[in-house]
C-alpha positions as CSV (number, residue, x, y, z in Angstrom):
1,M,-53.3,-164.8,-165.6
2,G,-53.5,-167.6,-167.8
3,S,-55.3,-170.7,-168.1
4,D,-52.5,-172.6,-166.8
5,G,-52.6,-170.1,-163.3
6,F,-49.4,-168.3,-164.6
7,E,-48.7,-164.8,-164.9
8,T,-47.4,-164.2,-167.9
9,K,-45.0,-161.4,-167.8
10,R,-44.2,-161.4,-171.8
11,L,-46.2,-163.6,-174.6
12,A,-44.4,-164.6,-177.6
13,G,-45.5,-168.4,-177.3
14,Q,-47.9,-170.6,-175.8
15,V,-47.4,-171.6,-172.7
16,S,-47.2,-175.6,-171.5
17,I,-47.1,-177.1,-168.1
18,P,-45.1,-180.3,-168.2
19,G,-46.7,-182.7,-165.6
20,R,-45.6,-183.1,-161.7
21,G,-42.9,-184.8,-160.8
22,R,-40.3,-183.0,-162.8
23,S,-37.6,-183.3,-160.0
24,E,-37.5,-186.9,-160.3
25,A,-36.6,-186.5,-164.2
26,F,-33.8,-184.1,-163.4
27,S,-31.0,-185.4,-165.2
28,N,-27.3,-184.8,-165.4
29,A,-27.4,-183.2,-168.8
30,D,-30.4,-180.7,-167.0
31,R,-27.5,-179.9,-164.5
32,S,-25.5,-179.0,-167.0
33,S,-27.9,-176.9,-169.2
34,A,-28.7,-175.3,-165.7
35,I,-25.3,-173.8,-164.9
36,D,-26.4,-170.7,-167.0
37,P,-30.0,-169.9,-166.6
38,F,-29.9,-166.9,-168.0
39,G,-29.5,-168.0,-171.6
40,L,-32.5,-166.4,-172.7
41,G,-33.8,-166.7,-176.2
42,D,-36.4,-163.8,-178.0
43,S,-39.2,-166.2,-177.6
44,A,-38.9,-167.1,-174.0
45,D,-42.0,-166.3,-171.6
46,L,-41.1,-164.9,-168.1
47,V,-44.1,-165.9,-166.4
48,E,-44.2,-165.0,-162.4
49,I,-45.0,-167.8,-159.9
50,S,-45.6,-167.6,-156.4
51,G,-44.8,-170.8,-154.0
52,V,-43.1,-173.0,-151.8
53,I,-39.0,-174.0,-151.7
54,K,-39.7,-177.8,-151.9
55,W,-35.9,-178.6,-151.2
56,F,-32.5,-177.1,-152.1
57,D,-29.1,-178.4,-152.1
58,A,-26.5,-175.9,-151.8
59,S,-23.8,-178.3,-152.9
60,K,-25.6,-179.6,-155.8
61,G,-26.6,-176.4,-157.2
62,Y,-30.2,-176.5,-157.4
63,G,-33.4,-177.3,-155.6
64,F,-37.6,-176.9,-156.6
65,I,-40.4,-174.7,-155.9
66,V,-44.0,-176.0,-155.4
67,P,-45.8,-173.6,-157.0
68,D,-49.0,-172.7,-155.4
69,N,-51.3,-173.1,-158.5
70,G,-50.5,-176.8,-158.6
71,A,-48.5,-177.0,-161.4
72,A,-45.1,-178.8,-161.9
73,D,-42.0,-178.2,-160.0
74,V,-39.9,-175.2,-160.8
75,L,-36.0,-175.6,-160.7
76,L,-34.1,-172.8,-158.6
77,H,-30.7,-172.7,-159.6
78,V,-28.2,-171.6,-157.2
79,T,-26.7,-168.6,-159.5
80,V,-29.9,-167.6,-159.3
81,L,-29.9,-167.2,-155.7
82,R,-26.2,-165.4,-155.2
83,R,-27.1,-163.0,-158.0
84,D,-30.2,-162.0,-156.4
85,G,-28.6,-161.6,-152.8
86,Y,-29.6,-165.0,-151.4
87,Q,-26.8,-167.6,-150.1
88,T,-29.6,-170.5,-149.6
89,A,-33.2,-171.8,-149.9
90,Y,-34.5,-173.3,-146.9
91,E,-37.0,-175.8,-147.5
92,G,-40.6,-174.2,-147.0
93,A,-39.5,-170.6,-147.3
94,R,-42.5,-169.0,-149.4
95,V,-40.8,-167.6,-152.6
96,V,-42.0,-165.1,-155.4
97,C,-40.1,-165.4,-158.7
98,E,-40.0,-165.0,-162.2
99,C,-39.2,-168.3,-164.2
100,T,-38.5,-169.1,-168.0
101,Q,-39.8,-172.2,-169.6
102,R,-36.7,-174.6,-170.6
103,A,-36.5,-178.2,-172.6
104,K,-37.9,-180.0,-169.2
105,G,-40.1,-177.2,-167.6
106,Y,-39.8,-174.0,-165.9
107,Q,-36.9,-172.6,-164.0
108,A,-36.8,-169.7,-162.2
109,F,-34.8,-166.4,-163.9
110,R,-35.3,-164.0,-160.7
111,I,-35.7,-164.0,-157.1
112,V,-38.5,-161.1,-156.7
113,S,-38.9,-162.1,-152.9
114,M,-38.5,-164.5,-150.5
115,D,-40.2,-164.9,-146.8
116,E,-38.2,-167.4,-144.5
117,S,-40.7,-167.0,-141.8
118,T,-42.6,-170.1,-142.5
119,A,-38.9,-171.7,-143.9
120,I,-37.9,-175.2,-141.5
121,H,-34.5,-174.5,-140.8
122,P,-31.7,-177.8,-140.9
123,A,-32.2,-178.1,-136.9
124,Q,-35.7,-178.2,-137.2
125,M,-36.0,-180.7,-139.7
126,L,-37.6,-184.1,-139.0
127,P,-35.0,-186.7,-137.8
128,P,-34.1,-188.8,-140.7
129,R,-36.0,-191.7,-138.8
130,T,-38.8,-191.6,-136.2
131,H,-40.1,-195.0,-135.0
132,V,-43.7,-195.3,-135.6
133,S,-44.9,-198.6,-134.3
134,V,-49.0,-199.7,-135.4
135,T,-50.4,-202.9,-135.0
136,P,-53.0,-203.2,-138.1
137,T,-56.1,-204.5,-137.4
138,S,-57.6,-204.1,-140.9
139,G,-56.5,-205.9,-144.0
140,L,-55.2,-204.7,-147.2
141,V,-57.4,-201.8,-148.4
142,R,-57.9,-199.3,-151.3
143,A,-57.5,-195.6,-149.7
144,Q,-57.5,-192.2,-151.4
145,V,-54.8,-189.4,-150.0
146,K,-56.8,-186.6,-148.7
147,W,-54.1,-184.4,-147.6
148,F,-50.5,-184.8,-147.2
149,N,-47.5,-182.6,-146.1
150,R,-44.3,-183.4,-146.6
151,L,-42.7,-180.7,-144.6
152,R,-44.9,-181.4,-141.6
153,G,-44.1,-185.1,-142.3
154,F,-47.7,-186.4,-142.2
155,G,-51.1,-186.6,-143.8
156,F,-54.2,-188.6,-144.1
157,L,-55.9,-191.1,-146.1
158,T,-59.6,-192.0,-146.6
159,C,-61.8,-195.0,-147.6
160,G,-64.9,-193.4,-147.9
161,E,-67.6,-191.4,-146.6
162,G,-68.5,-192.0,-143.0
163,T,-65.2,-193.7,-142.5
164,P,-62.6,-192.2,-140.0
165,D,-59.4,-190.8,-141.4
166,I,-56.5,-192.4,-141.7
167,F,-53.4,-190.9,-140.3
168,V,-49.9,-191.6,-142.2
169,H,-46.9,-190.5,-140.8
170,M,-43.7,-190.0,-143.2
171,E,-42.0,-192.7,-141.5
172,T,-44.5,-195.0,-142.4
173,L,-43.8,-194.2,-146.3
174,R,-39.8,-194.4,-146.1
175,R,-40.4,-198.1,-144.3
176,F,-42.3,-199.0,-147.2
177,G,-40.0,-197.2,-150.5
178,M,-42.3,-194.1,-150.6
179,T,-41.4,-190.7,-150.2
180,E,-44.6,-188.4,-151.2
181,L,-47.9,-188.8,-151.6
182,R,-50.5,-186.6,-154.1
183,P,-53.7,-185.8,-152.9
184,G,-56.6,-188.0,-154.9
185,Q,-53.8,-190.8,-155.0
186,Y,-55.1,-194.1,-154.4
187,V,-52.8,-196.3,-152.4
188,L,-53.1,-199.7,-150.4
189,V,-52.9,-199.5,-146.5
190,R,-53.0,-201.8,-143.5
191,F,-54.2,-199.6,-140.3
192,G,-54.7,-200.1,-136.4
193,P,-55.4,-197.9,-133.9
194,G,-52.9,-195.6,-132.9
195,S,-51.6,-192.2,-130.9
196,K,-53.5,-190.2,-133.7
197,G,-56.2,-192.4,-134.0
198,M,-56.6,-194.9,-137.1
199,M,-53.1,-195.0,-138.1
200,A,-51.5,-196.7,-141.2
201,A,-48.9,-199.5,-140.5
202,E,-47.9,-200.7,-144.5
203,I,-48.7,-198.5,-147.2
204,Q,-48.0,-199.1,-150.7
205,P,-48.9,-197.6,-154.3
206,E,-52.0,-199.0,-155.9
207,N,-49.9,-200.6,-158.8
208,G,-48.0,-201.6,-156.3
209,A,-44.4,-200.2,-157.4
210,P,-42.6,-198.0,-154.9
211,G,-43.0,-194.0,-155.3
212,L,-40.5,-192.0,-156.7
213,S,-37.6,-190.6,-154.6
214,S,-38.1,-186.6,-154.9
215,H,-34.6,-185.7,-153.2
């Protein structure tokens, strides 16, 4: 097990971990290079990762895996799935795969196993818009993301020890131009009482720029 949390299957060079958010940086050029995901050179490292399918779009021909060790998203190409006997990958499914490092980061090379018992099938996905109405009773305050699960569609913020957690719904993020929160991230929030206790009524990044879309 290397210091990056990946289990190295074949070592022929140093493995470096790019920053999180790779799915946002996936360009048209990357899509072209991903069409042939098997062009491994002799110096390539094969590493095994386990994680969860973040999203997968068969029409686009690719998706992303969120590794359990917190490293950057891993690209999953449809040709890898089809070659290994899978037609698609549902969001939330657990997967073990061997991957290789390419120019933009890690890319799945072989699916070792996939467990769909935790998957969210399309019929179970959250509606695109779920009305959440909260009347704020606070000013705009700085809070830290305590926990957020995109698959479940909600998370919690904290203003510090001894303060009640603030529930934040995915729809509130969408309404203010954000799509995801990272544990430890600081945001600015207005909140008030709601069905889940204290709930976010307005949220924005601390730097004032909307969050990058990961889909």
